[in-house]
DSSP file (Angstrom, degrees, kcal/mol; ACC not computed):
  #  RESIDUE AA STRUCTURE BP1 BP2  ACC     N-H-->O    O-->H-N    N-H-->O    O-->H-N    TCO  KAPPA ALPHA  PHI   PSI    X-CA   Y-CA   Z-CA
    1    1 A M              0   0    0      0, 0.0     2,-0.4     0, 0.0     0, 0.0   0.000 360.0 360.0 360.0 123.5    0.0    0.0    0.0
    2    2 A K        -     0   0    0      1,-0.0     2,-0.2     0, 0.0     0, 0.0  -0.729 360.0-125.1 -91.8 133.9    1.5    3.3   -1.1
    3    3 A L        -     0   0    0     -2,-0.4     2,-0.2     2,-0.0    -1,-0.0  -0.550  18.4-139.0 -76.9 139.6    1.0    6.4    1.1
    4    4 A Q    >   -     0   0    0     -2,-0.2     3,-1.7     1,-0.1     4,-0.5  -0.634  24.0-114.5 -89.4 155.4   -0.5    9.4   -0.4
    5    5 A E  G >  S+     0   0    0      1,-0.3     3,-1.2    -2,-0.2    -1,-0.1   0.848 118.1  61.2 -57.9 -33.1    0.9   12.9    0.5
    6    6 A S  G 3  S+     0   0    0      1,-0.3    -1,-0.3     4,-0.0    -3,-0.0   0.687  97.1  59.7 -68.3 -17.5   -2.4   13.6    2.2
    7    7 A D  G <  S+     0   0    0     -3,-1.7    -1,-0.3     2,-0.1    -2,-0.2   0.616  90.7  91.2 -83.3 -13.5   -1.8   10.7    4.6
    8    8 A L  S <  S-     0   0    0     -3,-1.2     5,-0.0    -4,-0.5    -3,-0.0  -0.385  94.6 -84.4 -85.0 161.3    1.4   12.2    5.9
    9    9 A N    >>  -     0   0    0      1,-0.2     3,-0.9    -2,-0.1     4,-0.6  -0.460  32.2-147.0 -64.5 123.1    1.8   14.5    8.9
   10   10 A P  T 34>S+     0   0    0      0, 0.0     5,-2.3     0, 0.0     3,-0.5   0.756  93.9  67.6 -66.1 -23.1    1.0   18.1    7.8
   11   11 A I  T >45S+     0   0    0      1,-0.2     3,-1.6     3,-0.2    -2,-0.0   0.862  92.0  60.8 -64.8 -34.4    3.5   19.5   10.3
   12   12 A I  T <45S+     0   0    0     -3,-0.9    -1,-0.2     1,-0.3    -3,-0.0   0.859 106.7  45.9 -59.2 -36.0    6.4   17.9    8.3
   13   13 A F  T 3<5S-     0   0    0     -4,-0.6    -1,-0.3    -3,-0.5    -2,-0.2   0.349 121.0-107.5 -90.9   5.6    5.4   20.0    5.3
   14   14 A G  T < 5S+     0   0    0     -3,-1.6     2,-0.3     1,-0.3    -3,-0.2   0.647  75.5 134.8  80.0  14.9    5.1   23.2    7.4
   15   15 A H      < -     0   0    0     -5,-2.3    -1,-0.3    -6,-0.1    -2,-0.1  -0.715  62.9-107.6 -96.2 147.8    1.3   23.3    7.2
   16   16 A A        -     0   0    0     -2,-0.3    -1,-0.0    -3,-0.1     2,-0.0  -0.561  39.4-120.6 -70.5 132.9   -0.9   24.0   10.2
   17   17 A P        -     0   0    0      0, 0.0     3,-0.1     0, 0.0    -1,-0.1  -0.346  28.3-101.9 -71.1 156.6   -2.7   20.8   11.3
   18   18 A E        -     0   0    0      1,-0.1     0, 0.0    -2,-0.0     0, 0.0  -0.396  54.4 -79.3 -70.3 155.6   -6.4   20.6   11.4
   19   19 A P        -     0   0    0      0, 0.0     2,-0.4     0, 0.0    -1,-0.1  -0.252  52.2-164.7 -56.4 144.8   -8.1   20.9   14.9
   20   20 A L        -     0   0    0     -3,-0.1     2,-0.6    25,-0.1     0, 0.0  -0.994  14.2-147.6-139.0 128.4   -7.9   17.7   16.9
   21   21 A L        -     0   0    0     -2,-0.4     2,-0.5     2,-0.0     0, 0.0  -0.860  17.2-169.5 -95.6 123.4   -9.8   16.8   20.0
   22   22 A V        -     0   0    0     -2,-0.6     2,-0.5     2,-0.0    -2,-0.0  -0.964   3.0-165.4-115.7 127.0   -7.9   14.5   22.3
   23   23 A V        -     0   0    0     -2,-0.5     2,-0.7     2,-0.0    -2,-0.0  -0.955   3.0-164.5-114.4 119.6   -9.6   12.8   25.2
   24   24 A L        +     0   0    0     -2,-0.5     2,-0.4     2,-0.0     8,-0.0  -0.916  22.5 169.0-102.1 115.9   -7.5   11.3   28.0
   25   25 A S        +     0   0    0     -2,-0.7    -2,-0.0     7,-0.0     0, 0.0  -0.973  12.5 105.1-133.0 141.8   -9.7    9.0   30.0
   26   26 A G        -     0   0    0     -2,-0.4     3,-0.1     5,-0.0     5,-0.1  -0.881  64.2 -64.6 166.1 167.7   -8.9    6.4   32.7
   27   27 A P    >   -     0   0    0      0, 0.0     3,-1.2     0, 0.0     5,-0.2  -0.195  69.5 -75.8 -68.5 165.3   -9.1    5.7   36.4
   28   28 A S  T 3  S+     0   0    0      1,-0.2     0, 0.0     2,-0.1     0, 0.0  -0.301 114.3  27.2 -62.7 143.4   -7.0    7.7   38.8
   29   29 A G  T 3  S+     0   0    0     -3,-0.1    -1,-0.2     1,-0.0     0, 0.0   0.540  84.0 108.8  87.6   7.3   -3.3    6.8   39.0
   30   30 A V  S <  S-     0   0    0     -3,-1.2    -2,-0.1    -4,-0.1    -1,-0.0   0.540  94.3 -96.4 -96.4  -5.1   -2.9    5.5   35.4
   31   31 A G  S  > S+     0   0    0     -5,-0.1     4,-2.6     3,-0.1     5,-0.2   0.724  71.7 142.8 105.1  23.8   -0.8    8.5   34.2
   32   32 A K  H  > S+     0   0    0     -5,-0.2     4,-2.4     1,-0.2     5,-0.2   0.936  80.9  46.1 -61.4 -45.5   -3.2   10.8   32.4
   33   33 A D  H  > S+     0   0    0      1,-0.2     4,-2.7     2,-0.2    -1,-0.2   0.893 112.2  51.4 -64.3 -39.1   -1.4   13.9   33.7
   34   34 A S  H  > S+     0   0    0      2,-0.2     4,-2.2     1,-0.2    -1,-0.2   0.907 110.7  48.3 -63.6 -41.8    2.0   12.4   32.7
   35   35 A A  H  X S+     0   0    0     -4,-2.6     4,-2.3     2,-0.2    -2,-0.2   0.915 112.2  49.2 -64.4 -42.7    0.7   11.7   29.2
   36   36 A L  H  X S+     0   0    0     -4,-2.4     4,-2.1     2,-0.2    -2,-0.2   0.917 111.0  49.3 -63.3 -44.3   -0.6   15.2   28.9
   37   37 A M  H  X S+     0   0    0     -4,-2.7     4,-2.2     1,-0.2    -1,-0.2   0.903 111.6  49.2 -62.6 -40.7    2.7   16.7   30.1
   38   38 A R  H  X S+     0   0    0     -4,-2.2     4,-1.9     2,-0.2    -1,-0.2   0.898 109.0  52.3 -66.2 -40.0    4.6   14.6   27.6
   39   39 A M  H  <>S+     0   0    0     -4,-2.3     5,-3.1     1,-0.2     4,-0.5   0.904 110.0  49.1 -61.6 -40.3    2.3   15.6   24.8
   40   40 A R  H ><5S+     0   0    0     -4,-2.1     3,-1.0     3,-0.2    -2,-0.2   0.899 107.9  53.9 -66.0 -40.2    2.9   19.3   25.7
   41   41 A E  H 3<5S+     0   0    0     -4,-2.2    -1,-0.2     1,-0.3    -2,-0.2   0.879 110.8  46.9 -59.4 -37.7    6.7   18.7   25.8
   42   42 A L  T 3<5S-     0   0    0     -4,-1.9    -1,-0.3     2,-0.2    -2,-0.2   0.521 117.3-115.0 -82.6  -5.9    6.5   17.3   22.3
   43   43 A G  T < 5 +     0   0    0     -3,-1.0    -3,-0.2    -4,-0.5    -2,-0.1   0.760  58.9 165.7  78.7  24.6    4.3   20.2   21.1
   44   44 A F      <       0   0    0     -5,-3.1    -1,-0.3     1,-0.2    -2,-0.2  -0.986 360.0 360.0-125.8 134.3    1.3   18.0   20.4
   45   45 A P              0   0    0      0, 0.0    -1,-0.2     0, 0.0   -25,-0.1  -0.963 360.0 360.0 -79.4 360.0   -1.5   18.8   20.0
């Protein structure tokens, strides 16, 4: 299966990504805050 350019991450091409809703859900103590902090460190979303 060949990837189309539209399948690739728009950030790589310098385009603004489309809005994205991310829901972090789970019981207490599973690392939701840690996941959110890591996503922020990586600049995502």
